[in-house]
C-alpha positions in Angstrom: 133.3 38.5 73.3 136.2 39.3 75.7 138.0 42.6 75.7 140.4 44.0 78.3 141.9 47.5 78.3 144.0 49.0 81.1 145.7 52.4 81.3 146.3 55.0 84.0 142.8 56.5 83.8 140.5 53.6 83.0 140.1 50.0 83.9 137.8 48.5 81.4 136.9 44.8 81.3 134.3 43.2 79.1 133.6 39.5 79.3 130.5 37.5 78.4 128.6 38.9 81.4 129.8 42.1 83.0 131.5 45.4 82.1 133.3 47.4 84.8 135.1 50.8 84.6 137.0 52.2 87.6 134.7 50.1 89.9 132.2 52.9 89.6 130.4 51.9 86.4 129.0 48.4 86.1 126.8 47.2 83.2 125.3 43.9 82.2 122.7 42.4 79.9 119.7 40.5 81.5 117.8 37.9 79.5 118.9 39.4 76.2 116.3 42.1 76.7 117.6 44.8 79.0 120.9 46.5 79.9 121.4 47.1 83.6 123.6 50.1 84.5 124.9 51.1 87.9 127.0 54.2 88.1 128.0 55.2 91.7 131.1 55.4 93.8 131.8 53.1 96.7 130.5 55.8 99.0 127.3 56.0 97.1 128.0 59.3 95.3 127.4 59.9 91.6 130.3 58.8 89.5 132.2 61.4 87.5 133.4 60.5 84.0 135.9 62.5 82.0 135.6 62.8 78.2 137.7 59.7 77.5 135.7 57.6 80.1 132.4 58.8 78.6 133.5 57.8 75.1 134.5 54.4 76.4 131.1 54.0 78.2 129.3 54.8 74.9 131.4 52.3 73.0 130.6 49.6 75.5 126.9 50.4 75.5 126.9 50.0 71.7 128.5 46.6 72.1 125.9 45.6 74.7 123.1 46.8 72.5 124.1 44.1 70.0 123.2 41.5 72.6 119.6 42.6 72.9 116.9 40.8 71.0 
């Protein structure tokens, strides 16, 4: 599965291994049994998501869930 979406507020990339959004949200599936999720800014602060970004995050999590056994 490969999906790319770019607009002024979000930079979403899904490929076979990694999803990234605004370089603050990174998700990936490990061994088809777990989703790893890292959500921080480059300075180590918590990342803030607006409504649209949160909706996109939920959508990607649903896609990654399909990869779990």
